[in-house]
C-alpha positions as CSV (number, residue, x, y, z in Angstrom):
1,M,-209.8,45.4,73.7
2,G,-213.4,46.5,74.3
3,Y,-216.9,45.0,73.7
4,E,-216.9,45.7,69.9
5,E,-213.6,44.0,69.3
6,A,-214.5,41.0,71.4
7,V,-217.7,40.5,69.6
8,K,-216.0,41.0,66.2
9,A,-213.6,38.2,67.1
10,A,-216.4,35.8,68.3
11,S,-218.4,36.7,65.1
12,S,-215.4,35.8,62.8
13,R,-215.3,32.3,64.4
14,A,-219.1,31.8,64.3
15,L,-219.2,32.6,60.6
16,E,-217.0,29.5,60.0
17,L,-220.3,27.6,60.2
18,I,-221.7,29.2,57.2
19,E,-221.8,27.2,53.9
20,D,-222.9,28.2,50.5
21,G,-226.7,27.6,50.0
22,F,-227.6,28.1,53.7
23,V,-230.8,29.6,54.9
24,I,-229.8,31.5,58.0
25,G,-231.9,32.8,60.9
26,L,-230.9,36.2,62.4
27,G,-231.4,37.1,66.0
28,S,-231.4,40.8,67.0
29,G,-229.0,43.2,68.7
30,R,-225.5,44.5,68.3
31,A,-223.7,41.1,68.1
32,V,-225.9,40.0,65.1
33,A,-225.5,43.3,63.5
34,Q,-221.7,42.9,63.6
35,A,-221.9,39.3,62.4
36,I,-224.1,40.0,59.3
37,T,-221.9,43.1,58.4
38,M,-218.9,40.8,58.3
39,L,-220.9,38.1,56.5
40,K,-221.8,40.5,53.8
41,E,-218.1,41.0,53.0
42,R,-217.6,37.2,52.6
43,I,-220.7,37.0,50.5
44,D,-219.3,39.5,48.1
45,R,-215.8,38.0,48.2
46,E,-216.9,34.4,47.7
47,N,-220.1,34.9,45.7
48,L,-222.1,32.9,48.2
49,N,-225.8,32.2,47.8
50,L,-227.3,32.8,51.2
51,T,-230.9,33.5,52.3
52,F,-231.8,35.2,55.7
53,V,-234.8,35.1,58.0
54,P,-234.6,38.1,60.3
55,S,-236.3,38.1,63.8
56,S,-237.0,41.9,64.1
57,Y,-237.5,45.0,62.2
58,Q,-234.0,46.2,63.5
59,V,-232.1,43.3,61.8
60,E,-234.5,43.3,58.7
61,F,-233.8,46.9,58.0
62,L,-230.1,46.4,58.4
63,S,-230.1,43.3,56.1
64,R,-232.0,45.2,53.4
65,Q,-229.4,48.0,53.6
66,L,-226.7,45.4,53.1
67,G,-228.6,43.9,50.1
68,L,-229.1,40.5,51.7
69,K,-231.6,38.1,50.3
70,L,-234.5,37.8,52.8
71,K,-237.5,35.3,53.3
72,H,-240.2,34.7,56.0
73,M,-240.4,31.7,58.2
74,D,-242.4,29.2,56.1
75,G,-242.1,25.9,58.0
76,G,-241.0,24.1,54.9
77,R,-237.6,23.2,56.3
78,P,-235.6,24.0,59.3
79,L,-233.1,26.9,59.1
80,D,-229.6,25.6,58.6
81,V,-228.2,27.9,61.4
82,T,-229.3,30.8,63.4
83,L,-226.9,33.5,64.6
84,D,-227.9,35.2,67.7
85,G,-226.8,37.1,70.8
86,A,-227.7,36.8,74.4
87,D,-228.0,38.9,77.6
88,Q,-226.9,36.0,80.0
89,V,-225.5,32.6,79.0
90,E,-225.1,29.8,81.7
91,M,-221.6,28.4,81.3
92,R,-222.4,24.7,81.6
93,T,-225.8,24.3,80.0
94,L,-225.8,27.3,77.6
95,N,-229.2,28.1,78.8
96,M,-230.0,31.8,78.2
97,I,-231.7,34.9,79.2
98,K,-232.7,37.0,76.1
99,G,-235.0,39.9,75.3
100,G,-232.9,42.9,76.2
101,G,-233.8,44.3,72.8
102,G,-237.4,43.3,73.0
103,A,-237.4,40.7,70.2
104,L,-237.6,37.6,72.5
105,A,-240.8,36.1,70.9
106,R,-239.7,36.2,67.4
107,E,-236.2,35.2,68.3
108,K,-237.5,32.1,70.1
109,V,-239.4,31.2,66.9
110,V,-236.3,31.5,64.8
111,D,-234.0,29.8,67.2
112,S,-236.4,26.9,67.8
113,N,-236.8,26.1,64.1
114,S,-233.1,25.9,63.3
115,R,-230.8,22.9,62.9
116,K,-228.1,24.7,64.8
117,V,-228.1,27.8,67.0
118,A,-224.8,29.7,67.4
119,I,-224.7,32.4,70.1
120,I,-222.2,35.4,69.7
121,I,-221.3,37.1,73.0
122,S,-218.5,38.9,74.9
123,E,-217.2,37.2,78.1
124,D,-219.2,39.5,80.4
125,K,-222.3,37.7,79.3
126,L,-221.3,34.5,80.8
127,V,-222.8,33.6,84.3
128,R,-222.8,30.6,86.7
129,R,-226.6,30.9,87.3
130,L,-229.1,32.7,85.2
131,G,-230.6,35.8,86.9
132,E,-227.4,36.7,88.6
133,V,-226.8,39.9,86.7
134,G,-230.3,41.0,85.4
135,P,-234.0,40.3,85.0
136,V,-236.0,38.0,82.9
137,P,-237.8,39.9,80.2
138,V,-241.4,38.8,79.6
139,E,-243.5,39.9,76.6
140,V,-247.1,40.6,77.7
141,L,-250.4,41.6,76.0
142,P,-250.9,45.3,76.9
143,F,-254.4,44.4,78.3
144,A,-252.8,41.9,80.8
145,V,-249.8,43.9,82.1
146,D,-251.2,44.6,85.5
147,V,-252.4,41.1,86.0
148,V,-249.0,39.6,85.0
149,M,-247.1,42.0,87.3
150,H,-249.3,40.9,90.2
151,I,-248.8,37.2,89.4
152,T,-245.0,37.4,89.0
153,K,-244.8,39.2,92.2
154,R,-246.6,36.2,93.9
155,M,-243.9,34.0,92.2
156,G,-241.2,35.9,94.0
157,G,-240.3,38.3,91.2
158,R,-239.9,42.0,91.1
159,P,-241.5,43.2,87.8
160,T,-240.9,46.5,86.1
161,L,-242.6,47.7,83.0
162,R,-239.9,48.6,80.5
163,H,-239.7,52.3,79.2
164,G,-237.6,53.3,76.3
165,A,-234.9,55.9,76.0
166,G,-236.0,58.7,73.8
167,K,-239.6,57.5,73.8
168,V,-242.5,58.6,75.9
169,G,-244.1,55.6,77.6
170,P,-243.5,51.9,77.6
171,V,-241.5,50.0,75.0
172,I,-243.7,48.4,72.4
173,T,-242.4,45.1,70.7
174,D,-242.6,44.5,67.0
175,N,-245.7,42.4,67.9
176,G,-247.5,45.3,69.5
177,N,-246.9,44.0,73.1
178,M,-245.2,45.3,76.2
179,I,-242.2,44.0,78.1
180,L,-242.0,43.3,81.7
181,D,-238.4,42.9,83.2
182,V,-238.9,40.5,86.1
183,D,-236.0,40.2,88.7
184,F,-236.1,36.8,90.3
185,G,-232.4,36.8,91.4
186,P,-230.3,33.7,90.8
187,I,-232.6,31.1,89.3
188,D,-232.5,27.6,90.7
189,D,-234.6,25.9,88.0
190,P,-234.9,28.0,84.9
191,S,-236.9,25.4,82.9
192,A,-239.5,25.2,85.7
193,L,-239.7,29.0,85.9
194,E,-240.2,29.4,82.2
195,R,-243.0,26.9,82.2
196,K,-244.7,28.6,85.2
197,I,-244.6,32.1,83.7
198,R,-245.8,30.9,80.2
199,M,-248.9,29.5,82.0
200,V,-250.0,32.9,83.1
201,P,-252.8,34.2,80.8
202,G,-251.7,37.3,78.9
203,V,-248.0,36.2,78.6
204,V,-246.8,36.0,75.1
205,E,-243.3,34.7,75.6
206,V,-240.7,34.4,78.3
207,G,-236.9,35.4,77.9
208,L,-235.7,32.1,79.2
209,F,-234.2,30.1,76.4
210,I,-233.7,26.5,77.7
211,G,-231.9,23.8,75.6
212,I,-231.9,26.0,72.6
213,A,-228.3,27.1,72.1
214,D,-225.9,24.5,70.6
215,L,-222.7,26.7,70.5
216,A,-221.6,29.9,72.2
217,Y,-218.7,31.9,70.8
218,V,-217.3,33.9,73.6
219,G,-215.0,36.9,72.7
220,R,-212.4,37.6,75.4
221,A,-210.8,40.9,76.2
222,D,-207.5,39.6,74.9
223,G,-208.8,38.8,71.4
224,T,-209.2,35.0,71.9
225,V,-212.4,33.2,71.4
226,D,-213.7,30.3,73.5
227,V,-216.2,28.0,71.8
228,L,-218.6,26.4,74.3
229,R,-220.9,23.5,73.5
230,R,-224.0,22.6,75.3
231,E,-223.6,19.6,77.6
């Protein structure tokens, strides 16, 4: 069983959270795309009344193609549940690194305004310590890229400006900003590091998601799914 099958199994379990009448936040990336494609089948089968708040153009376009009912964040009430993915999930705390798809700022807004956040991942995304297997994405105002690179180097990081495949030049986020991928290695105190980076002028958002995930649905290679809860 490969990645797609593992994520499909995890998505199936996560969708058990969905009830008729829910307003659902949507993260971005392949796991969320798989989940909402499966959820569309259930909507049609059970005639569910669901409304969705997408966090990126990618998931918004897919949602429109599927004929899902969409709305914007309005602050009127918390979202009932958000379905999201992650690049790294710390096993015990469910703290995360996100932003591999460049949607970290909007994803953090959506996730932070949800009653429950369910993360859908394959088992290779689980880590003992954040930073073990990849960098921390940081969304930065274009004007401030050089300054933020210099300051994160002083913090002990190794920043790289993200360039896109099939595109000349740097990746531009849905918010018109750029992404730095900053490698800090294994992170001893993710919460402190997040606060420190966010204090840098020009930083829009940091891909450290601390204390946000409630549940993680982990698809395994054998087709089983582990459900992890934040301690």
